[in-house]
C-alpha positions as CSV (number, residue, x, y, z in Angstrom):
1,M,-14.9,-47.0,-5.2
2,Y,-15.9,-49.1,-3.3
3,K,-15.1,-53.4,-4.0
4,H,-17.1,-55.8,-2.3
5,E,-14.5,-58.7,-1.9
6,F,-10.9,-58.3,-2.4
7,T,-9.5,-61.7,-4.5
8,L,-6.2,-62.5,-5.0
9,E,-6.5,-61.0,-8.9
10,A,-7.4,-57.8,-7.4
11,F,-4.0,-58.3,-5.3
12,R,-2.3,-59.1,-7.8
13,L,-3.3,-56.3,-9.7
14,V,-2.7,-53.6,-7.2
15,L,0.7,-54.8,-6.6
16,L,2.2,-54.6,-10.0
17,E,0.6,-50.8,-11.0
18,D,2.0,-50.1,-7.6
19,A,5.0,-52.2,-6.4
20,G,6.2,-53.2,-10.2
21,P,6.6,-56.1,-11.1
22,D,9.7,-58.3,-9.8
23,Q,11.3,-60.0,-12.9
24,S,12.6,-63.2,-11.0
25,V,9.0,-63.7,-9.2
26,D,5.9,-66.1,-11.3
27,L,2.7,-63.9,-10.0
28,D,0.7,-66.5,-12.4
29,R,1.1,-69.3,-10.0
30,D,-0.5,-70.2,-6.5
31,I,1.0,-67.8,-4.5
32,L,-1.6,-67.2,-1.8
33,D,0.9,-68.9,1.2
34,V,4.0,-67.8,-0.3
35,G,5.4,-65.1,2.0
36,F,5.3,-61.3,1.2
37,D,9.9,-61.1,1.2
38,E,10.0,-64.4,-1.3
39,L,7.4,-62.9,-3.9
40,G,10.6,-59.9,-3.3
41,Y,7.8,-57.3,-1.9
42,P,8.9,-57.4,2.1
43,P,6.7,-55.4,3.5
44,P,7.9,-51.8,3.4
45,A,8.2,-52.2,-0.4
46,L,3.7,-53.1,-0.1
47,A,3.1,-49.2,1.7
48,E,1.7,-48.0,-1.5
49,T,0.1,-50.7,-2.4
50,L,-1.7,-51.0,1.0
51,G,-2.7,-47.1,0.2
52,R,-4.2,-48.2,-3.0
53,I,-5.9,-50.7,-1.1
54,E,-7.3,-48.9,1.2
55,R,-8.6,-45.6,-0.9
56,E,-10.1,-47.8,-3.6
57,Y,-12.3,-50.1,-1.0
58,G,-12.5,-47.6,1.6
59,I,-11.2,-49.1,4.1
60,A,-8.2,-48.1,6.4
61,L,-5.4,-51.2,7.4
62,D,-3.6,-51.2,10.7
63,D,-0.3,-50.1,10.0
64,D,1.3,-53.8,10.6
65,V,-1.4,-54.9,8.6
66,C,1.4,-57.6,6.6
67,S,3.5,-58.8,9.8
68,D,0.6,-60.2,11.3
69,N,-0.6,-61.3,7.7
70,P,2.9,-61.9,5.9
71,T,1.3,-63.7,2.8
72,P,-1.4,-63.0,0.1
73,R,-4.0,-65.5,2.3
74,G,-3.5,-63.0,5.3
75,L,-3.7,-59.9,3.3
76,I,-6.3,-60.6,1.4
77,A,-8.8,-61.8,4.2
78,A,-7.4,-59.1,6.6
79,V,-9.2,-56.6,3.8
80,N,-11.9,-58.7,3.2
81,A,-12.8,-58.6,7.1
82,R,-12.9,-55.1,6.9
83,L,-15.5,-54.7,4.1
84,E,-17.6,-57.0,6.0
85,P,-20.7,-55.0,7.3
86,S,-21.1,-55.0,10.7
87,V,-24.4,-56.9,11.7
88,P,-26.4,-55.3,14.5
89,A,-26.6,-56.8,18.5
């Protein structure tokens, strides 16, 4: 299913459904600039989550998307950059 924007709420939902909740982390707080490791989700644990994002949004993400974007803010921006339509020159 194609979506037009990937949001923090969409990320939280996918994260909880695919990676499972880390009981020690409150995902309802402001997590945009909190590192994935600090959230209890190191990049290797996010593989399933990234695969789901790719399938649901019809995009391909680089293998190093989480290491290049180690926070939800960065990942959300990377996903949305893939969703932006290309503008003909």
